[in-house]
DRENMITOR-5199 format. One record per atom (N, C-alpha, C): residue number from 1; residue in three letters; atom name; x, y, z. Coordinates in steps of 0.02 Angstrom, whole numbers, plus 50000, padded with zeros to 5 digits. Example, Ala and Ser with C-alpha at 12.3 -4.5 7.8 and 13.67 -1.06 7.14 Angstrom:
# residues 2
 num residu atome     X     Y     Z
   1    ALA     N 50660 49716 50390
   1    ALA    CA 50615 49775 50390
   1    ALA     C 50660 49835 50390
   2    SER     N 50642 49888 50354
   2    SER    CA 50684 49947 50357
   2    SER     C 50645 50002 50394
***
This chain:
# residues 137
 num residu atome     X     Y     Z
   1    UNK     N 50354 50542 50069
   1    UNK    CA 50305 50495 50039
   1    UNK     C 50285 50446 50061
   2    UNK     N 50336 50386 50090
   2    UNK    CA 50294 50323 50134
   2    UNK     C 50257 50348 50188
   3    UNK     N 50266 50396 50214
   3    UNK    CA 50200 50423 50258
   3    UNK     C 50155 50441 50231
   4    UNK     N 50132 50482 50173
   4    UNK    CA 50085 50503 50143
   4    UNK     C 50053 50436 50125
   5    UNK     N 50092 50372 50089
   5    UNK    CA 50067 50302 50064
   5    UNK     C 50005 50287 50140
   6    UNK     N 50051 50274 50192
   6    UNK    CA 50027 50237 50253
   6    UNK     C 49975 50278 50293
   7    UNK     N 49959 50349 50274
   7    UNK    CA 49891 50364 50283
   7    UNK     C 49850 50358 50233
   8    UNK     N 49844 50337 50169
   8    UNK    CA 49794 50304 50114
   8    UNK     C 49814 50390 50088
   9    UNK     N 49864 50412 50052
   9    UNK    CA 49857 50479 50022
   9    UNK     C 49900 50450 49940
  10    UNK     N 49906 50508 49908
  10    UNK    CA 49953 50469 49874
  10    UNK     C 49990 50506 49871
  11    UNK     N 50074 50456 49887
  11    UNK    CA 50131 50476 49891
  11    UNK     C 50150 50531 49858
  12    UNK     N 50150 50566 49797
  12    UNK    CA 50163 50618 49746
  12    UNK     C 50128 50688 49772
  13    UNK     N 50056 50668 49767
  13    UNK    CA 50027 50741 49786
  13    UNK     C 49998 50757 49838
  14    UNK     N 49980 50716 49891
  14    UNK    CA 49959 50703 49965
  14    UNK     C 49884 50707 49957
  15    UNK     N 49867 50682 49897
  15    UNK    CA 49773 50675 49879
  15    UNK     C 49723 50621 49930
  16    UNK     N 49706 50652 49961
  16    UNK    CA 49633 50611 50003
  16    UNK     C 49640 50546 49983
  17    UNK     N 49624 50496 49988
  17    UNK    CA 49612 50429 49961
  17    UNK     C 49641 50437 49910
  18    UNK     N 49675 50451 49898
  18    UNK    CA 49718 50424 49860
  18    UNK     C 49685 50385 49781
  19    UNK     N 49710 50318 49777
  19    UNK    CA 49706 50284 49733
  19    UNK     C 49630 50231 49745
  20    UNK     N 49588 50267 49798
  20    UNK    CA 49539 50203 49819
  20    UNK     C 49463 50255 49821
  21    UNK     N 49429 50218 49778
  21    UNK    CA 49355 50240 49810
  21    UNK     C 49302 50212 49861
  22    UNK     N 49361 50161 49868
  22    UNK    CA 49321 50096 49948
  22    UNK     C 49387 50080 49988
  23    UNK     N 49372 50030 50040
  23    UNK    CA 49427 50024 50059
  23    UNK     C 49474 49994 50014
  24    UNK     N 49426 49896 49976
  24    UNK    CA 49480 49874 49946
  24    UNK     C 49462 49902 49871
  25    UNK     N 49433 49940 49854
  25    UNK    CA 49395 49968 49780
  25    UNK     C 49452 50005 49723
  26    UNK     N 49497 49981 49720
  26    UNK    CA 49549 50044 49680
  26    UNK     C 49539 50066 49594
  27    UNK     N 49543 50128 49599
  27    UNK    CA 49541 50185 49527
  27    UNK     C 49599 50153 49508
  28    UNK     N 49599 50152 49458
  28    UNK    CA 49652 50167 49373
  28    UNK     C 49711 50233 49436
  29    UNK     N 49693 50287 49431
  29    UNK    CA 49747 50356 49443
  29    UNK     C 49691 50388 49515
  30    UNK     N 49768 50423 49506
  30    UNK    CA 49745 50472 49602
  30    UNK     C 49679 50507 49569
  31    UNK     N 49641 50555 49625
  31    UNK    CA 49598 50573 49621
  31    UNK     C 49595 50626 49616
  32    UNK     N 49649 50644 49645
  32    UNK    CA 49696 50734 49640
  32    UNK     C 49742 50723 49567
  33    UNK     N 49784 50726 49589
  33    UNK    CA 49877 50714 49516
  33    UNK     C 49837 50705 49459
  34    UNK     N 49785 50640 49452
  34    UNK    CA 49800 50587 49373
  34    UNK     C 49843 50564 49366
  35    UNK     N 49900 50527 49428
  35    UNK    CA 49940 50499 49421
  35    UNK     C 49917 50407 49415
  36    UNK     N 49935 50381 49394
  36    UNK    CA 49920 50292 49387
  36    UNK     C 49982 50258 49440
  37    UNK     N 49890 50246 49465
  37    UNK    CA 49967 50188 49514
  37    UNK     C 49969 50140 49500
  38    UNK     N 49985 50098 49418
  38    UNK    CA 50020 50044 49412
  38    UNK     C 50082 50096 49353
  39    UNK     N 50120 50094 49360
  39    UNK    CA 50183 50143 49330
  39    UNK     C 50211 50113 49273
  40    UNK     N 50168 50073 49229
  40    UNK    CA 50181 50033 49171
  40    UNK     C 50259 49991 49200
  41    UNK     N 50241 49966 49244
  41    UNK    CA 50294 49891 49253
  41    UNK     C 50259 49838 49240
  42    UNK     N 50270 49763 49223
  42    UNK    CA 50260 49689 49262
  42    UNK     C 50262 49704 49327
  43    UNK     N 50198 49638 49346
  43    UNK    CA 50225 49652 49439
  43    UNK     C 50237 49669 49488
  44    UNK     N 50210 49771 49474
  44    UNK    CA 50202 49799 49500
  44    UNK     C 50171 49790 49568
  45    UNK     N 50109 49752 49571
  45    UNK    CA 50036 49697 49643
  45    UNK     C 50129 49660 49678
  46    UNK     N 50193 49650 49652
  46    UNK    CA 50236 49616 49702
  46    UNK     C 50256 49651 49741
  47    UNK     N 50289 49701 49736
  47    UNK    CA 50305 49741 49776
  47    UNK     C 50254 49770 49818
  48    UNK     N 50203 49777 49818
  48    UNK    CA 50117 49808 49899
  48    UNK     C 50136 49756 49898
  49    UNK     N 50145 49679 49881
  49    UNK    CA 50129 49613 49907
  49    UNK     C 50210 49576 49967
  50    UNK     N 50259 49615 49930
  50    UNK    CA 50286 49608 49984
  50    UNK     C 50304 49647 50033
  51    UNK     N 50276 49716 50051
  51    UNK    CA 50287 49777 50094
  51    UNK     C 50230 49744 50121
  52    UNK     N 50169 49730 50112
  52    UNK    CA 50106 49681 50160
  52    UNK     C 50150 49627 50217
  53    UNK     N 50192 49590 50162
  53    UNK    CA 50222 49538 50208
  53    UNK     C 50275 49558 50243
  54    UNK     N 50312 49594 50238
  54    UNK    CA 50370 49651 50281
  54    UNK     C 50321 49666 50363
  55    UNK     N 50272 49702 50334
  55    UNK    CA 50266 49731 50385
  55    UNK     C 50195 49665 50430
  56    UNK     N 50163 49622 50389
  56    UNK    CA 50147 49583 50435
  56    UNK     C 50166 49513 50478
  57    UNK     N 50240 49487 50434
  57    UNK    CA 50276 49457 50460
  57    UNK     C 50311 49510 50540
  58    UNK     N 50346 49567 50525
  58    UNK    CA 50379 49611 50558
  58    UNK     C 50333 49598 50634
  59    UNK     N 50266 49607 50638
  59    UNK    CA 50226 49635 50702
  59    UNK     C 50200 49563 50735
  60    UNK     N 50223 49514 50676
  60    UNK    CA 50201 49437 50680
  60    UNK     C 50274 49437 50775
  61    UNK     N 50327 49449 50714
  61    UNK    CA 50380 49446 50747
  61    UNK     C 50403 49496 50837
  62    UNK     N 50360 49543 50842
  62    UNK    CA 50364 49587 50881
  62    UNK     C 50341 49567 50934
  63    UNK     N 50259 49548 50942
  63    UNK    CA 50206 49508 50948
  63    UNK     C 50243 49449 51006
  64    UNK     N 50280 49409 50945
  64    UNK    CA 50288 49361 50996
  64    UNK     C 50362 49365 51067
  65    UNK     N 50420 49402 51034
  65    UNK    CA 50436 49424 51066
  65    UNK     C 50437 49475 51111
  66    UNK     N 50392 49509 51132
  66    UNK    CA 50333 49546 51192
  66    UNK     C 50321 49467 51224
  67    UNK     N 50266 49414 51195
  67    UNK    CA 50247 49388 51219
  67    UNK     C 50288 49325 51277
  68    UNK     N 50351 49318 51241
  68    UNK    CA 50381 49274 51296
  68    UNK     C 50399 49314 51321
  69    UNK     N 50439 49382 51308
  69    UNK    CA 50473 49420 51382
  69    UNK     C 50426 49431 51435
  70    UNK     N 50349 49463 51413
  70    UNK    CA 50327 49461 51468
  70    UNK     C 50280 49400 51516
  71    UNK     N 50291 49347 51491
  71    UNK    CA 50293 49270 51520
  71    UNK     C 50342 49244 51500
  72    UNK     N 50409 49262 51518
  72    UNK    CA 50468 49216 51506
  72    UNK     C 50469 49162 51563
  73    UNK     N 50481 49176 51621
  73    UNK    CA 50494 49088 51614
  73    UNK     C 50460 49040 51630
  74    UNK     N 50394 49037 51626
  74    UNK    CA 50351 48992 51626
  74    UNK     C 50290 49028 51543
  75    UNK     N 50328 49016 51487
  75    UNK    CA 50310 49053 51424
  75    UNK     C 50226 49011 51402
  76    UNK     N 50193 49061 51401
  76    UNK    CA 50112 49056 51386
  76    UNK     C 50118 49051 51296
  77    UNK     N 50136 49000 51292
  77    UNK    CA 50115 48958 51205
  77    UNK     C 50054 48994 51187
  78    UNK     N 50013 48946 51202
  78    UNK    CA 49932 48954 51175
  78    UNK     C 49899 49036 51172
  79    UNK     N 49924 49052 51234
  79    UNK    CA 49891 49142 51183
  79    UNK     C 49923 49160 51150
  80    UNK     N 50009 49152 51149
  80    UNK    CA 50014 49203 51102
  80    UNK     C 50012 49165 51029
  81    UNK     N 50047 49109 51019
  81    UNK    CA 49981 49065 50965
  81    UNK     C 49945 49107 50931
  82    UNK     N 49903 49103 50993
  82    UNK    CA 49798 49118 50952
  82    UNK     C 49831 49209 50932
  83    UNK     N 49843 49258 50962
  83    UNK    CA 49847 49326 50938
  83    UNK     C 49909 49331 50871
  84    UNK     N 49955 49294 50883
  84    UNK    CA 50000 49288 50816
  84    UNK     C 49935 49273 50754
  85    UNK     N 49900 49216 50749
  85    UNK    CA 49871 49176 50703
  85    UNK     C 49828 49240 50697
  86    UNK     N 49792 49277 50748
  86    UNK    CA 49740 49327 50715
  86    UNK     C 49772 49376 50680
  87    UNK     N 49836 49395 50682
  87    UNK    CA 49874 49435 50669
  87    UNK     C 49923 49405 50572
  88    UNK     N 49892 49367 50601
  88    UNK    CA 49919 49350 50510
  88    UNK     C 49859 49342 50480
  89    UNK     N 49808 49314 50504
  89    UNK    CA 49733 49322 50459
  89    UNK     C 49709 49391 50453
  90    UNK     N 49728 49448 50497
  90    UNK    CA 49693 49497 50509
  90    UNK     C 49726 49556 50455
  91    UNK     N 49785 49569 50484
  91    UNK    CA 49819 49614 50449
  91    UNK     C 49836 49605 50382
  92    UNK     N 49864 49559 50351
  92    UNK    CA 49849 49590 50274
  92    UNK     C 49791 49606 50242
  93    UNK     N 49740 49584 50261
  93    UNK    CA 49668 49618 50256
  93    UNK     C 49668 49686 50250
  94    UNK     N 49701 49709 50344
  94    UNK    CA 49666 49776 50343
  94    UNK     C 49724 49826 50315
  95    UNK     N 49800 49802 50310
  95    UNK    CA 49811 49867 50290
  95    UNK     C 49840 49862 50190
  96    UNK     N 49800 49819 50169
  96    UNK    CA 49808 49819 50109
  96    UNK     C 49791 49898 50054
  97    UNK     N 49753 49931 50048
  97    UNK    CA 49775 50023 50040
  97    UNK     C 49825 50018 50064
  98    UNK     N 49843 50036 50139
  98    UNK    CA 49900 50073 50142
  98    UNK     C 49964 50032 50091
  99    UNK     N 49969 49980 50104
  99    UNK    CA 50046 49958 50050
  99    UNK     C 50044 49962 49985
 100    UNK     N 49983 49997 49943
 100    UNK    CA 50007 50022 49870
 100    UNK     C 50004 50062 49890
 101    UNK     N 49993 50095 49912
 101    UNK    CA 50008 50182 49926
 101    UNK     C 50091 50208 49944
 102    UNK     N 50112 50150 50000
 102    UNK    CA 50165 50137 50009
 102    UNK     C 50214 50087 49953
 103    UNK     N 50202 50068 49947
 103    UNK    CA 50258 50070 49872
 103    UNK     C 50270 50084 49791
 104    UNK     N 50222 50114 49793
 104    UNK    CA 50222 50168 49743
 104    UNK     C 50257 50232 49773
 105    UNK     N 50247 50238 49828
 105    UNK    CA 50314 50286 49855
 105    UNK     C 50380 50286 49860
 106    UNK     N 50381 50223 49876
 106    UNK    CA 50438 50183 49866
 106    UNK     C 50479 50199 49802
 107    UNK     N 50423 50185 49742
 107    UNK    CA 50425 50177 49673
 107    UNK     C 50440 50251 49650
 108    UNK     N 50401 50295 49679
 108    UNK    CA 50417 50342 49636
 108    UNK     C 50472 50401 49676
 109    UNK     N 50500 50385 49723
 109    UNK    CA 50572 50377 49761
 109    UNK     C 50639 50373 49721
 110    UNK     N 50624 50295 49702
 110    UNK    CA 50670 50267 49640
 110    UNK     C 50670 50285 49599
 111    UNK     N 50607 50306 49562
 111    UNK    CA 50609 50320 49467
 111    UNK     C 50560 50365 49479
 112    UNK     N 50580 50435 49494
 112    UNK    CA 50548 50508 49484
 112    UNK     C 50508 50475 49407
 113    UNK     N 50459 50550 49416
 113    UNK    CA 50387 50501 49355
 113    UNK     C 50418 50572 49289
 114    UNK     N 50430 50523 49242
 114    UNK    CA 50472 50550 49190
 114    UNK     C 50384 50624 49141
 115    UNK     N 50418 50684 49122
 115    UNK    CA 50371 50712 49085
 115    UNK     C 50310 50693 49087
 116    UNK     N 50305 50645 49019
 116    UNK    CA 50250 50619 48966
 116    UNK     C 50197 50583 49007
 117    UNK     N 50239 50521 49099
 117    UNK    CA 50210 50515 49136
 117    UNK     C 50166 50581 49162
 118    UNK     N 50201 50608 49173
 118    UNK    CA 50162 50688 49204
 118    UNK     C 50096 50718 49191
 119    UNK     N 50147 50717 49114
 119    UNK    CA 50065 50769 49059
 119    UNK     C 50023 50726 49049
 120    UNK     N 50026 50649 49044
 120    UNK    CA 49994 50609 49042
 120    UNK     C 49926 50628 49113
 121    UNK     N 49948 50644 49165
 121    UNK    CA 49913 50615 49229
 121    UNK     C 49894 50707 49227
 122    UNK     N 49921 50751 49175
 122    UNK    CA 49864 50831 49180
 122    UNK     C 49836 50810 49137
 123    UNK     N 49835 50797 49104
 123    UNK    CA 49758 50773 49041
 123    UNK     C 49718 50720 49076
 124    UNK     N 49731 50679 49106
 124    UNK    CA 49669 50632 49145
 124    UNK     C 49639 50693 49180
 125    UNK     N 49663 50710 49226
 125    UNK    CA 49624 50761 49283
 125    UNK     C 49593 50817 49245
 126    UNK     N 49606 50853 49175
 126    UNK    CA 49590 50884 49125
 126    UNK     C 49524 50878 49111
 127    UNK     N 49526 50810 49095
 127    UNK    CA 49457 50800 49046
 127    UNK     C 49455 50704 49099
 128    UNK     N 49408 50723 49125
 128    UNK    CA 49403 50672 49168
 128    UNK     C 49341 50629 49134
 129    UNK     N 49315 50632 49077
 129    UNK    CA 49282 50574 49035
 129    UNK     C 49329 50517 48987
 130    UNK     N 49391 50572 48971
 130    UNK    CA 49430 50518 48943
 130    UNK     C 49491 50494 49003
 131    UNK     N 49459 50473 49069
 131    UNK    CA 49503 50468 49115
 131    UNK     C 49528 50371 49099
 132    UNK     N 49543 50346 49059
 132    UNK    CA 49565 50273 49034
 132    UNK     C 49630 50279 49067
 133    UNK     N 49625 50206 49081
 133    UNK    CA 49718 50175 49122
 133    UNK     C 49706 50141 49043
 134    UNK     N 49792 50148 49031
 134    UNK    CA 49811 50133 48958
 134    UNK     C 49813 50055 48962
 135    UNK     N 49823 50030 49028
 135    UNK    CA 49799 49956 49052
 135    UNK     C 49734 49941 49049
 136    UNK     N 49685 49964 49018
 136    UNK    CA 49607 49941 49018
 136    UNK     C 49597 49927 48950
 137    UNK     N 49562 49897 48921
 137    UNK    CA 49530 49893 48837
 137    UNK     C 49531 49958 48811
***
C-alpha cells in the first residue's frame, strides 16, 4: 500500500491518479474504486503533513551528512547549506500528492475499511452523478 501511494496510486485498489485530477487538485474519492481519501477522521491532513515533514527532514539530513563526509577536512558549509535550503523549500511542494496517498496507505493498513465504507465507495462508482463527499454541503 505504501508503494502504491508513493507513485500516486490509490493504496486500496492501485488506481492510477488515485485522488488527483491535477498535480495539486485533489478530489474527494478515488477515480477507480470510489474510496474517500479522508476517512471521516478529524485531522487526517496531519498524518500526510507528518509524512511530508519526515521525508523532507530525512532528505535534508542525508544531504548534510553526505556533504560533510565528501568535503570532510575542510567542510563546505555554504554549498551544503544552499542545497539544504533548496530541498527544504522545493521538496514539500513536489511530494505533496504522494504524502496524501502514502498516509492513506498507512491508515488503511492500521484500520481496514468497514463494510459500510466499501459499500459507499461502490455506490459512488456505480452512480458518479451522486459522487458527493459527506464532507461537502
